[in-house]
C-alpha positions as CSV (number, residue, x, y, z in Angstrom):
1,M,-0.1,1.5,-33.6
2,T,2.1,4.0,-31.8
3,V,3.4,3.3,-28.3
4,Y,5.0,6.0,-26.2
5,S,7.8,5.5,-23.7
6,T,9.0,8.2,-21.2
7,S,12.3,8.4,-19.5
8,I,13.3,10.7,-16.6
9,N,16.8,12.2,-16.0
10,Y,17.6,13.2,-12.4
11,I,20.3,13.7,-9.8
12,T,20.7,11.3,-6.9
13,T,23.0,11.6,-3.9
14,T,24.7,8.7,-2.1
15,A,25.0,8.3,1.6
16,S,28.5,9.7,1.4
17,G,27.2,12.8,-0.3
18,E,28.4,12.0,-3.8
19,Q,26.0,13.1,-6.5
20,F,25.5,11.5,-9.9
21,Q,23.1,11.7,-12.8
22,V,20.6,8.9,-13.6
23,D,18.6,8.4,-16.7
24,T,15.9,5.7,-16.3
25,T,12.6,4.4,-17.6
26,F,10.4,3.4,-14.7
27,A,8.4,0.2,-15.0
28,G,5.1,0.8,-16.7
29,S,6.1,4.2,-18.1
30,Y,4.7,3.6,-21.5
31,G,1.2,4.2,-23.0
32,S,-0.9,4.6,-26.0
33,T,-0.8,8.4,-25.7
34,E,2.1,10.7,-24.7
35,A,0.1,12.1,-21.8
36,E,-0.5,8.5,-20.4
37,S,3.1,7.7,-20.7
38,V,4.3,10.9,-19.0
39,A,1.8,10.4,-16.2
40,A,3.0,6.8,-15.6
41,A,6.6,7.9,-15.6
42,I,5.9,10.7,-13.0
43,A,4.0,8.3,-10.8
44,G,7.0,5.9,-10.9
45,Y,9.3,8.8,-10.1
46,E,7.2,9.8,-7.1
47,K,6.8,6.2,-5.9
48,A,10.6,5.9,-5.9
49,G,10.6,8.8,-3.4
50,L,12.3,11.2,-5.7
51,T,11.5,15.0,-5.5
52,A,11.1,17.9,-7.9
53,D,14.5,19.4,-6.9
54,Q,16.2,16.3,-8.3
55,L,14.5,16.4,-11.7
56,L,16.6,17.4,-14.7
57,S,14.4,16.4,-17.7
58,I,11.6,14.2,-19.0
59,E,11.8,12.7,-22.5
60,T,9.0,10.9,-24.4
61,V,9.7,8.8,-27.5
62,A,7.1,7.5,-29.9
63,Y,7.6,4.0,-31.3
64,E,5.7,3.0,-34.4
65,D,4.6,-0.6,-34.8
66,E,5.1,-1.6,-38.4
67,E,2.4,-4.2,-39.1
């Protein structure tokens, strides 16, 4: 079985105006298809209050379960 996990890379700004790059995998951003994983990651991104202008990249990785 293949499981997909999607991470999002974005820019965030502190209260003092300092910017830094973040690479994270939001809770639940995995799925049995790539599309399912990406949709869940984007939903987590939006739920965190992040916007399109902060987005740098989206990366999905497939993990093979060796049974």
